[in-house]
PDB file of the backbone (N, CA, C, O) and the ligand in Angstrom, with CONECT records:
HET     ZN  A 101       1
ATOM      1  N   MET A   1      25.408 -10.765   0.918  1.00  0.00           N
ATOM      2  CA  MET A   1      24.077 -10.881   0.289  1.00  0.00           C
ATOM      3  C   MET A   1      23.225  -9.650   0.603  1.00  0.00           C
ATOM      4  O   MET A   1      23.060  -9.289   1.768  1.00  0.00           O
ATOM      5  N   PRO A   2      22.693  -9.014  -0.423  1.00  0.00           N
ATOM      6  CA  PRO A   2      21.788  -7.900  -0.157  1.00  0.00           C
ATOM      7  C   PRO A   2      20.466  -8.429   0.393  1.00  0.00           C
ATOM      8  O   PRO A   2      20.057  -9.550   0.089  1.00  0.00           O
ATOM      9  N   ARG A   3      19.818  -7.620   1.193  1.00  0.00           N
ATOM     10  CA  ARG A   3      18.531  -8.030   1.749  1.00  0.00           C
ATOM     11  C   ARG A   3      17.495  -8.152   0.629  1.00  0.00           C
ATOM     12  O   ARG A   3      17.412  -7.303  -0.258  1.00  0.00           O
ATOM     13  N   LEU A   4      16.710  -9.227   0.694  1.00  0.00           N
ATOM     14  CA  LEU A   4      15.651  -9.409  -0.298  1.00  0.00           C
ATOM     15  C   LEU A   4      14.319  -8.972   0.287  1.00  0.00           C
ATOM     16  O   LEU A   4      13.922  -9.411   1.367  1.00  0.00           O
ATOM     17  N   TYR A   5      13.647  -8.112  -0.436  1.00  0.00           N
ATOM     18  CA  TYR A   5      12.354  -7.598   0.020  1.00  0.00           C
ATOM     19  C   TYR A   5      11.216  -8.329  -0.688  1.00  0.00           C
ATOM     20  O   TYR A   5      11.237  -8.486  -1.909  1.00  0.00           O
ATOM     21  N   ALA A   6      10.230  -8.771   0.076  1.00  0.00           N
ATOM     22  CA  ALA A   6       9.091  -9.477  -0.532  1.00  0.00           C
ATOM     23  C   ALA A   6       7.833  -9.303   0.319  1.00  0.00           C
ATOM     24  O   ALA A   6       7.113 -10.268   0.576  1.00  0.00           O
ATOM     25  N   PHE A   7       7.574  -8.082   0.750  1.00  0.00           N
ATOM     26  CA  PHE A   7       6.383  -7.778   1.544  1.00  0.00           C
ATOM     27  C   PHE A   7       5.137  -8.189   0.762  1.00  0.00           C
ATOM     28  O   PHE A   7       5.041  -7.934  -0.439  1.00  0.00           O
ATOM     29  N   ASN A   8       4.181  -8.827   1.448  1.00  0.00           N
ATOM     30  CA  ASN A   8       2.955  -9.311   0.798  1.00  0.00           C
ATOM     31  C   ASN A   8       3.243 -10.266  -0.360  1.00  0.00           C
ATOM     32  O   ASN A   8       2.402 -10.442  -1.242  1.00  0.00           O
ATOM     33  N   GLY A   9       4.438 -10.888  -0.362  1.00  0.00           N
ATOM     34  CA  GLY A   9       4.788 -11.827  -1.421  1.00  0.00           C
ATOM     35  C   GLY A   9       5.125 -11.171  -2.748  1.00  0.00           C
ATOM     36  O   GLY A   9       5.197 -11.852  -3.771  1.00  0.00           O
ATOM     37  N   LEU A  10       5.334  -9.847  -2.750  1.00  0.00           N
ATOM     38  CA  LEU A  10       5.643  -9.127  -3.983  1.00  0.00           C
ATOM     39  C   LEU A  10       7.149  -8.903  -4.103  1.00  0.00           C
ATOM     40  O   LEU A  10       7.784  -8.408  -3.171  1.00  0.00           O
ATOM     41  N   ALA A  11       7.711  -9.265  -5.240  1.00  0.00           N
ATOM     42  CA  ALA A  11       9.151  -9.117  -5.454  1.00  0.00           C
ATOM     43  C   ALA A  11       9.580  -7.669  -5.268  1.00  0.00           C
ATOM     44  O   ALA A  11       9.041  -6.755  -5.892  1.00  0.00           O
ATOM     45  N   GLY A  12      10.571  -7.483  -4.390  1.00  0.00           N
ATOM     46  CA  GLY A  12      11.135  -6.147  -4.199  1.00  0.00           C
ATOM     47  C   GLY A  12      10.309  -5.225  -3.326  1.00  0.00           C
ATOM     48  O   GLY A  12      10.696  -4.079  -3.099  1.00  0.00           O
ATOM     49  N   CYS A  13       9.169  -5.708  -2.828  1.00  0.00           N
ATOM     50  CA  CYS A  13       8.293  -4.822  -2.045  1.00  0.00           C
ATOM     51  C   CYS A  13       8.802  -4.669  -0.607  1.00  0.00           C
ATOM     52  O   CYS A  13       8.972  -5.654   0.111  1.00  0.00           O
ATOM     53  N   VAL A  14       9.040  -3.424  -0.204  1.00  0.00           N
ATOM     54  CA  VAL A  14       9.492  -3.127   1.156  1.00  0.00           C
ATOM     55  C   VAL A  14       8.284  -2.976   2.070  1.00  0.00           C
ATOM     56  O   VAL A  14       8.284  -3.478   3.194  1.00  0.00           O
ATOM     57  N   GLU A  15       7.270  -2.295   1.595  1.00  0.00           N
ATOM     58  CA  GLU A  15       6.029  -2.169   2.346  1.00  0.00           C
ATOM     59  C   GLU A  15       4.914  -1.671   1.455  1.00  0.00           C
ATOM     60  O   GLU A  15       5.137  -0.997   0.449  1.00  0.00           O
ATOM     61  N   GLN A  16       3.704  -2.027   1.858  1.00  0.00           N
ATOM     62  CA  GLN A  16       2.509  -1.578   1.162  1.00  0.00           C
ATOM     63  C   GLN A  16       1.555  -1.083   2.217  1.00  0.00           C
ATOM     64  O   GLN A  16       1.424  -1.705   3.270  1.00  0.00           O
ATOM     65  N   ARG A  17       0.893   0.008   1.964  1.00  0.00           N
ATOM     66  CA  ARG A  17      -0.091   0.478   2.938  1.00  0.00           C
ATOM     67  C   ARG A  17      -1.159   1.318   2.244  1.00  0.00           C
ATOM     68  O   ARG A  17      -0.987   1.780   1.116  1.00  0.00           O
ATOM     69  N   ARG A  18      -2.252   1.493   2.952  1.00  0.00           N
ATOM     70  CA  ARG A  18      -3.314   2.320   2.415  1.00  0.00           C
ATOM     71  C   ARG A  18      -3.043   3.761   2.855  1.00  0.00           C
ATOM     72  O   ARG A  18      -2.895   4.036   4.046  1.00  0.00           O
ATOM     73  N   SER A  19      -2.980   4.653   1.909  1.00  0.00           N
ATOM     74  CA  SER A  19      -2.713   6.049   2.230  1.00  0.00           C
ATOM     75  C   SER A  19      -3.870   6.652   3.007  1.00  0.00           C
ATOM     76  O   SER A  19      -5.028   6.541   2.604  1.00  0.00           O
ATOM     77  N   ARG A  20      -3.546   7.294   4.126  1.00  0.00           N
ATOM     78  CA  ARG A  20      -4.585   7.939   4.925  1.00  0.00           C
ATOM     79  C   ARG A  20      -5.172   9.131   4.156  1.00  0.00           C
ATOM     80  O   ARG A  20      -6.333   9.498   4.336  1.00  0.00           O
ATOM     81  N   GLU A  21      -4.345   9.716   3.306  1.00  0.00           N
ATOM     82  CA  GLU A  21      -4.756  10.875   2.502  1.00  0.00           C
ATOM     83  C   GLU A  21      -5.818  10.514   1.474  1.00  0.00           C
ATOM     84  O   GLU A  21      -6.815  11.221   1.329  1.00  0.00           O
ATOM     85  N   THR A  22      -5.604   9.413   0.762  1.00  0.00           N
ATOM     86  CA  THR A  22      -6.453   9.096  -0.395  1.00  0.00           C
ATOM     87  C   THR A  22      -7.260   7.812  -0.238  1.00  0.00           C
ATOM     88  O   THR A  22      -8.184   7.558  -1.012  1.00  0.00           O
ATOM     89  N   GLY A  23      -6.910   6.992   0.774  1.00  0.00           N
ATOM     90  CA  GLY A  23      -7.596   5.718   0.943  1.00  0.00           C
ATOM     91  C   GLY A  23      -7.164   4.675  -0.084  1.00  0.00           C
ATOM     92  O   GLY A  23      -7.751   3.595  -0.157  1.00  0.00           O
ATOM     93  N   ARG A  24      -6.135   4.994  -0.884  1.00  0.00           N
ATOM     94  CA  ARG A  24      -5.673   4.058  -1.914  1.00  0.00           C
ATOM     95  C   ARG A  24      -4.377   3.379  -1.497  1.00  0.00           C
ATOM     96  O   ARG A  24      -3.622   3.882  -0.665  1.00  0.00           O
ATOM     97  N   LEU A  25      -4.144   2.212  -2.106  1.00  0.00           N
ATOM     98  CA  LEU A  25      -2.966   1.421  -1.767  1.00  0.00           C
ATOM     99  C   LEU A  25      -1.714   1.990  -2.443  1.00  0.00           C
ATOM    100  O   LEU A  25      -1.696   2.242  -3.647  1.00  0.00           O
ATOM    101  N   VAL A  26      -0.672   2.182  -1.633  1.00  0.00           N
ATOM    102  CA  VAL A  26       0.605   2.639  -2.165  1.00  0.00           C
ATOM    103  C   VAL A  26       1.694   1.658  -1.737  1.00  0.00           C
ATOM    104  O   VAL A  26       1.598   1.036  -0.680  1.00  0.00           O
ATOM    105  N   GLY A  27       2.716   1.527  -2.554  1.00  0.00           N
ATOM    106  CA  GLY A  27       3.786   0.574  -2.267  1.00  0.00           C
ATOM    107  C   GLY A  27       5.148   1.218  -2.371  1.00  0.00           C
ATOM    108  O   GLY A  27       5.369   2.166  -3.125  1.00  0.00           O
ATOM    109  N   LEU A  28       6.071   0.653  -1.569  1.00  0.00           N
ATOM    110  CA  LEU A  28       7.472   1.086  -1.603  1.00  0.00           C
ATOM    111  C   LEU A  28       8.296  -0.114  -2.038  1.00  0.00           C
ATOM    112  O   LEU A  28       8.198  -1.187  -1.442  1.00  0.00           O
ATOM    113  N   TYR A  29       9.111   0.060  -3.080  1.00  0.00           N
ATOM    114  CA  TYR A  29       9.838  -1.063  -3.668  1.00  0.00           C
ATOM    115  C   TYR A  29      11.330  -0.785  -3.814  1.00  0.00           C
ATOM    116  O   TYR A  29      11.761   0.352  -4.005  1.00  0.00           O
ATOM    117  N   HIS A  30      12.106  -1.876  -3.717  1.00  0.00           N
ATOM    118  CA  HIS A  30      13.505  -1.854  -4.108  1.00  0.00           C
ATOM    119  C   HIS A  30      13.463  -2.014  -5.634  1.00  0.00           C
ATOM    120  O   HIS A  30      13.121  -3.081  -6.143  1.00  0.00           O
ATOM    121  N   ALA A  31      13.813  -0.946  -6.354  1.00  0.00           N
ATOM    122  CA  ALA A  31      13.584  -0.901  -7.806  1.00  0.00           C
ATOM    123  C   ALA A  31      14.166  -2.105  -8.548  1.00  0.00           C
ATOM    124  O   ALA A  31      13.487  -2.732  -9.361  1.00  0.00           O
ATOM    125  N   GLU A  32      15.424  -2.418  -8.260  1.00  0.00           N
ATOM    126  CA  GLU A  32      16.079  -3.500  -8.979  1.00  0.00           C
ATOM    127  C   GLU A  32      15.403  -4.843  -8.702  1.00  0.00           C
ATOM    128  O   GLU A  32      15.158  -5.624  -9.622  1.00  0.00           O
ATOM    129  N   GLN A  33      15.103  -5.106  -7.431  1.00  0.00           N
ATOM    130  CA  GLN A  33      14.470  -6.385  -7.074  1.00  0.00           C
ATOM    131  C   GLN A  33      13.053  -6.492  -7.637  1.00  0.00           C
ATOM    132  O   GLN A  33      12.553  -7.592  -7.871  1.00  0.00           O
ATOM    133  N   ALA A  34      12.417  -5.355  -7.852  1.00  0.00           N
ATOM    134  CA  ALA A  34      11.057  -5.353  -8.396  1.00  0.00           C
ATOM    135  C   ALA A  34      11.073  -5.285  -9.923  1.00  0.00           C
ATOM    136  O   ALA A  34      10.023  -5.190 -10.559  1.00  0.00           O
ATOM    137  N   HIS A  35      12.283  -5.334 -10.506  1.00  0.00           N
ATOM    138  CA  HIS A  35      12.465  -5.274 -11.955  1.00  0.00           C
ATOM    139  C   HIS A  35      11.943  -3.966 -12.536  1.00  0.00           C
ATOM    140  O   HIS A  35      11.364  -3.934 -13.621  1.00  0.00           O
ATOM    141  N   LEU A  36      12.161  -2.898 -11.791  1.00  0.00           N
ATOM    142  CA  LEU A  36      11.807  -1.559 -12.287  1.00  0.00           C
ATOM    143  C   LEU A  36      13.101  -0.869 -12.719  1.00  0.00           C
ATOM    144  O   LEU A  36      14.191  -1.329 -12.380  1.00  0.00           O
ATOM    145  N   ASP A  37      12.990   0.204 -13.445  1.00  0.00           N
ATOM    146  CA  ASP A  37      14.156   0.976 -13.860  1.00  0.00           C
ATOM    147  C   ASP A  37      14.762   1.644 -12.625  1.00  0.00           C
ATOM    148  O   ASP A  37      14.128   2.488 -11.991  1.00  0.00           O
ATOM    149  N   ALA A  38      15.996   1.260 -12.291  1.00  0.00           N
ATOM    150  CA  ALA A  38      16.640   1.809 -11.099  1.00  0.00           C
ATOM    151  C   ALA A  38      17.561   2.973 -11.447  1.00  0.00           C
ATOM    152  O   ALA A  38      18.230   3.511 -10.565  1.00  0.00           O
ATOM    153  N   THR A  39      17.606   3.369 -12.711  1.00  0.00           N
ATOM    154  CA  THR A  39      18.484   4.465 -13.128  1.00  0.00           C
ATOM    155  C   THR A  39      18.157   5.769 -12.400  1.00  0.00           C
ATOM    156  O   THR A  39      19.074   6.441 -11.929  1.00  0.00           O
ATOM    157  N   PRO A  40      16.880   6.149 -12.291  1.00  0.00           N
ATOM    158  CA  PRO A  40      16.559   7.417 -11.607  1.00  0.00           C
ATOM    159  C   PRO A  40      16.702   7.346 -10.089  1.00  0.00           C
ATOM    160  O   PRO A  40      16.677   8.385  -9.429  1.00  0.00           O
ATOM    161  N   GLY A  41      16.851   6.157  -9.523  1.00  0.00           N
ATOM    162  CA  GLY A  41      16.985   6.016  -8.070  1.00  0.00           C
ATOM    163  C   GLY A  41      16.693   4.590  -7.671  1.00  0.00           C
ATOM    164  O   GLY A  41      15.858   3.934  -8.294  1.00  0.00           O
ATOM    165  N   PRO A  42      17.375   4.086  -6.629  1.00  0.00           N
ATOM    166  CA  PRO A  42      17.266   2.671  -6.258  1.00  0.00           C
ATOM    167  C   PRO A  42      15.968   2.283  -5.553  1.00  0.00           C
ATOM    168  O   PRO A  42      15.667   1.096  -5.424  1.00  0.00           O
ATOM    169  N   TRP A  43      15.194   3.274  -5.094  1.00  0.00           N
ATOM    170  CA  TRP A  43      13.940   2.980  -4.398  1.00  0.00           C
ATOM    171  C   TRP A  43      12.799   3.609  -5.169  1.00  0.00           C
ATOM    172  O   TRP A  43      12.958   4.676  -5.762  1.00  0.00           O
ATOM    173  N   ALA A  44      11.628   2.942  -5.163  1.00  0.00           N
ATOM    174  CA  ALA A  44      10.500   3.463  -5.933  1.00  0.00           C
ATOM    175  C   ALA A  44       9.217   3.410  -5.126  1.00  0.00           C
ATOM    176  O   ALA A  44       8.945   2.428  -4.436  1.00  0.00           O
ATOM    177  N   THR A  45       8.430   4.477  -5.217  1.00  0.00           N
ATOM    178  CA  THR A  45       7.087   4.439  -4.653  1.00  0.00           C
ATOM    179  C   THR A  45       6.119   4.283  -5.820  1.00  0.00           C
ATOM    180  O   THR A  45       6.281   4.900  -6.873  1.00  0.00           O
ATOM    181  N   ILE A  46       5.107   3.442  -5.606  1.00  0.00           N
ATOM    182  CA  ILE A  46       4.130   3.164  -6.647  1.00  0.00           C
ATOM    183  C   ILE A  46       2.733   3.382  -6.104  1.00  0.00           C
ATOM    184  O   ILE A  46       2.392   2.880  -5.033  1.00  0.00           O
ATOM    185  N   CYS A  47       1.923   4.131  -6.839  1.00  0.00           N
ATOM    186  CA  CYS A  47       0.499   4.206  -6.521  1.00  0.00           C
ATOM    187  C   CYS A  47      -0.114   2.962  -7.148  1.00  0.00           C
ATOM    188  O   CYS A  47      -0.236   2.869  -8.370  1.00  0.00           O
ATOM    189  N   GLU A  48      -0.502   2.002  -6.301  1.00  0.00           N
ATOM    190  CA  GLU A  48      -0.990   0.717  -6.821  1.00  0.00           C
ATOM    191  C   GLU A  48      -2.315   0.898  -7.557  1.00  0.00           C
ATOM    192  O   GLU A  48      -2.662   0.092  -8.420  1.00  0.00           O
ATOM    193  N   ALA A  49      -3.046   1.940  -7.224  1.00  0.00           N
ATOM    194  CA  ALA A  49      -4.331   2.180  -7.871  1.00  0.00           C
ATOM    195  C   ALA A  49      -4.154   2.694  -9.297  1.00  0.00           C
ATOM    196  O   ALA A  49      -4.931   2.342 -10.185  1.00  0.00           O
ATOM    197  N   HIS A  50      -3.144   3.516  -9.517  1.00  0.00           N
ATOM    198  CA  HIS A  50      -2.982   4.169 -10.818  1.00  0.00           C
ATOM    199  C   HIS A  50      -1.716   3.782 -11.558  1.00  0.00           C
ATOM    200  O   HIS A  50      -1.530   4.164 -12.714  1.00  0.00           O
ATOM    201  N   GLY A  51      -0.839   3.025 -10.901  1.00  0.00           N
ATOM    202  CA  GLY A  51       0.380   2.567 -11.564  1.00  0.00           C
ATOM    203  C   GLY A  51       1.443   3.634 -11.728  1.00  0.00           C
ATOM    204  O   GLY A  51       2.416   3.430 -12.454  1.00  0.00           O
ATOM    205  N   HIS A  52       1.276   4.772 -11.065  1.00  0.00           N
ATOM    206  CA  HIS A  52       2.272   5.835 -11.188  1.00  0.00           C
ATOM    207  C   HIS A  52       3.490   5.501 -10.321  1.00  0.00           C
ATOM    208  O   HIS A  52       3.358   5.159  -9.146  1.00  0.00           O
ATOM    209  N   ILE A  53       4.681   5.610 -10.930  1.00  0.00           N
ATOM    210  CA  ILE A  53       5.923   5.244 -10.244  1.00  0.00           C
ATOM    211  C   ILE A  53       6.866   6.433 -10.159  1.00  0.00           C
ATOM    212  O   ILE A  53       7.075   7.145 -11.141  1.00  0.00           O
ATOM    213  N   VAL A  54       7.439   6.645  -8.964  1.00  0.00           N
ATOM    214  CA  VAL A  54       8.462   7.671  -8.806  1.00  0.00           C
ATOM    215  C   VAL A  54       9.657   7.057  -8.089  1.00  0.00           C
ATOM    216  O   VAL A  54       9.499   6.351  -7.093  1.00  0.00           O
ATOM    217  N   ASN A  55      10.851   7.332  -8.601  1.00  0.00           N
ATOM    218  CA  ASN A  55      12.070   6.808  -7.974  1.00  0.00           C
ATOM    219  C   ASN A  55      12.661   7.812  -6.992  1.00  0.00           C
ATOM    220  O   ASN A  55      12.482   9.023  -7.119  1.00  0.00           O
ATOM    221  N   HIS A  56      13.379   7.259  -6.000  1.00  0.00           N
ATOM    222  CA  HIS A  56      13.987   8.079  -4.948  1.00  0.00           C
ATOM    223  C   HIS A  56      15.415   7.632  -4.699  1.00  0.00           C
ATOM    224  O   HIS A  56      15.762   6.470  -4.912  1.00  0.00           O
ATOM    225  N   ARG A  57      16.239   8.566  -4.244  1.00  0.00           N
ATOM    226  CA  ARG A  57      17.656   8.277  -4.013  1.00  0.00           C
ATOM    227  C   ARG A  57      17.874   7.460  -2.755  1.00  0.00           C
ATOM    228  O   ARG A  57      18.778   6.626  -2.708  1.00  0.00           O
ATOM    229  N   THR A  58      17.050   7.688  -1.725  1.00  0.00           N
ATOM    230  CA  THR A  58      17.236   6.962  -0.461  1.00  0.00           C
ATOM    231  C   THR A  58      15.915   6.350   0.001  1.00  0.00           C
ATOM    232  O   THR A  58      14.828   6.777  -0.390  1.00  0.00           O
ATOM    233  N   LEU A  59      16.057   5.329   0.853  1.00  0.00           N
ATOM    234  CA  LEU A  59      14.879   4.664   1.411  1.00  0.00           C
ATOM    235  C   LEU A  59      14.083   5.640   2.278  1.00  0.00           C
ATOM    236  O   LEU A  59      12.852   5.618   2.279  1.00  0.00           O
ATOM    237  N   ALA A  60      14.794   6.499   3.017  1.00  0.00           N
ATOM    238  CA  ALA A  60      14.117   7.472   3.885  1.00  0.00           C
ATOM    239  C   ALA A  60      13.271   8.435   3.061  1.00  0.00           C
ATOM    240  O   ALA A  60      12.154   8.784   3.445  1.00  0.00           O
ATOM    241  N   LEU A  61      13.816   8.860   1.929  1.00  0.00           N
ATOM    242  CA  LEU A  61      13.102   9.781   1.038  1.00  0.00           C
ATOM    243  C   LEU A  61      11.857   9.100   0.462  1.00  0.00           C
ATOM    244  O   LEU A  61      10.788   9.702   0.365  1.00  0.00           O
ATOM    245  N   ALA A  62      12.024   7.839   0.086  1.00  0.00           N
ATOM    246  CA  ALA A  62      10.904   7.079  -0.466  1.00  0.00           C
ATOM    247  C   ALA A  62       9.796   6.929   0.577  1.00  0.00           C
ATOM    248  O   ALA A  62       8.616   7.092   0.267  1.00  0.00           O
ATOM    249  N   ARG A  63      10.184   6.617   1.809  1.00  0.00           N
ATOM    250  CA  ARG A  63       9.207   6.475   2.900  1.00  0.00           C
ATOM    251  C   ARG A  63       8.460   7.780   3.134  1.00  0.00           C
ATOM    252  O   ARG A  63       7.256   7.780   3.390  1.00  0.00           O
ATOM    253  N   ALA A  64       9.180   8.884   3.044  1.00  0.00           N
ATOM    254  CA  ALA A  64       8.565  10.194   3.259  1.00  0.00           C
ATOM    255  C   ALA A  64       7.488  10.465   2.205  1.00  0.00           C
ATOM    256  O   ALA A  64       6.489  11.124   2.492  1.00  0.00           O
ATOM    257  N   HIS A  65       7.690   9.961   0.999  1.00  0.00           N
ATOM    258  CA  HIS A  65       6.723  10.178  -0.079  1.00  0.00           C
ATOM    259  C   HIS A  65       5.527   9.240   0.023  1.00  0.00           C
ATOM    260  O   HIS A  65       4.434   9.554  -0.449  1.00  0.00           O
ATOM    261  N   LEU A  66       5.748   8.088   0.643  1.00  0.00           N
ATOM    262  CA  LEU A  66       4.717   7.045   0.673  1.00  0.00           C
ATOM    263  C   LEU A  66       3.416   7.534   1.332  1.00  0.00           C
ATOM    264  O   LEU A  66       2.320   7.169   0.908  1.00  0.00           O
ATOM    265  N   ALA A  67       3.556   8.347   2.352  1.00  0.00           N
ATOM    266  CA  ALA A  67       2.387   8.790   3.109  1.00  0.00           C
ATOM    267  C   ALA A  67       1.413   9.636   2.290  1.00  0.00           C
ATOM    268  O   ALA A  67       0.205   9.595   2.522  1.00  0.00           O
ATOM    269  N   ASN A  68       1.932  10.391   1.346  1.00  0.00           N
ATOM    270  CA  ASN A  68       1.044  11.279   0.597  1.00  0.00           C
ATOM    271  C   ASN A  68       1.198  11.160  -0.913  1.00  0.00           C
ATOM    272  O   ASN A  68       1.953  11.918  -1.521  1.00  0.00           O
ATOM    273  N   PRO A  69       0.481  10.203  -1.531  1.00  0.00           N
ATOM    274  CA  PRO A  69       0.595  10.003  -2.982  1.00  0.00           C
ATOM    275  C   PRO A  69       0.104  11.201  -3.803  1.00  0.00           C
ATOM    276  O   PRO A  69       0.399  11.297  -4.995  1.00  0.00           O
ATOM    277  N   ARG A  70      -0.637  12.108  -3.175  1.00  0.00           N
ATOM    278  CA  ARG A  70      -1.087  13.293  -3.925  1.00  0.00           C
ATOM    279  C   ARG A  70       0.096  14.135  -4.393  1.00  0.00           C
ATOM    280  O   ARG A  70       0.001  14.873  -5.374  1.00  0.00           O
ATOM    281  N   GLY A  71       1.217  14.012  -3.670  1.00  0.00           N
ATOM    282  CA  GLY A  71       2.383  14.792  -4.026  1.00  0.00           C
ATOM    283  C   GLY A  71       3.140  14.259  -5.243  1.00  0.00           C
ATOM    284  O   GLY A  71       3.974  14.967  -5.805  1.00  0.00           O
ATOM    285  N   TRP A  72       2.855  13.000  -5.663  1.00  0.00           N
ATOM    286  CA  TRP A  72       3.651  12.437  -6.766  1.00  0.00           C
ATOM    287  C   TRP A  72       2.855  11.592  -7.751  1.00  0.00           C
ATOM    288  O   TRP A  72       3.359  11.278  -8.830  1.00  0.00           O
ATOM    289  N   CYS A  73       1.620  11.213  -7.408  1.00  0.00           N
ATOM    290  CA  CYS A  73       0.786  10.521  -8.393  1.00  0.00           C
ATOM    291  C   CYS A  73      -0.158  11.540  -9.008  1.00  0.00           C
ATOM    292  O   CYS A  73      -0.979  12.142  -8.315  1.00  0.00           O
ATOM    293  N   GLU A  74      -0.031  11.730 -10.330  1.00  0.00           N
ATOM    294  CA  GLU A  74      -0.818  12.764 -11.006  1.00  0.00           C
ATOM    295  C   GLU A  74      -2.310  12.532 -10.835  1.00  0.00           C
ATOM    296  O   GLU A  74      -3.079  13.476 -10.651  1.00  0.00           O
ATOM    297  N   THR A  75      -2.717  11.251 -10.899  1.00  0.00           N
ATOM    298  CA  THR A  75      -4.137  10.952 -10.804  1.00  0.00           C
ATOM    299  C   THR A  75      -4.670  11.216  -9.395  1.00  0.00           C
ATOM    300  O   THR A  75      -5.750  11.783  -9.229  1.00  0.00           O
ATOM    301  N   CYS A  76      -3.906  10.800  -8.384  1.00  0.00           N
ATOM    302  CA  CYS A  76      -4.300  11.071  -6.998  1.00  0.00           C
ATOM    303  C   CYS A  76      -4.358  12.583  -6.753  1.00  0.00           C
ATOM    304  O   CYS A  76      -5.233  13.066  -6.034  1.00  0.00           O
ATOM    305  N   ALA A  77      -3.429  13.319  -7.350  1.00  0.00           N
ATOM    306  CA  ALA A  77      -3.375  14.772  -7.153  1.00  0.00           C
ATOM    307  C   ALA A  77      -4.651  15.438  -7.638  1.00  0.00           C
ATOM    308  O   ALA A  77      -5.113  16.413  -7.046  1.00  0.00           O
ATOM    309  N   GLN A  78      -5.224  14.909  -8.724  1.00  0.00           N
ATOM    310  CA  GLN A  78      -6.431  15.498  -9.308  1.00  0.00           C
ATOM    311  C   GLN A  78      -7.693  14.987  -8.629  1.00  0.00           C
ATOM    312  O   GLN A  78      -8.772  15.558  -8.792  1.00  0.00           O
ATOM    313  N   ASP A  79      -7.552  13.913  -7.869  1.00  0.00           N
ATOM    314  CA  ASP A  79      -8.671  13.203  -7.264  1.00  0.00           C
ATOM    315  C   ASP A  79      -8.898  13.732  -5.842  1.00  0.00           C
ATOM    316  O   ASP A  79      -8.837  12.976  -4.873  1.00  0.00           O
ATOM    317  N   ALA A  80      -9.154  15.012  -5.735  1.00  0.00           N
ATOM    318  CA  ALA A  80      -9.188  15.666  -4.420  1.00  0.00           C
ATOM    319  C   ALA A  80     -10.454  15.456  -3.615  1.00  0.00           C
ATOM    320  O   ALA A  80     -10.568  15.968  -2.501  1.00  0.00           O
TER     321      ALA A  80
HETATM  322 ZN    ZN A 101      -2.767   7.481  -7.569  1.00  0.00          ZN2+
END
């Protein structure tokens, strides 16, 4: 059985936290369990404020992106 992720009661959610960089909520998800497109990568980071989603090949890579949404959410990037 694969591990089921449901952080904060959200399907596929591995973790959610407020970014220290932007003060906005960001989430890390198991793409398939969260019913997201897993073709580009099995893990996804989501800017919960803007709905921007980026897929990653590994959980470690996804975690590395979670800390700074300015690097992958277009709206956060412009919101300096
Ligand atoms: Zn954002």
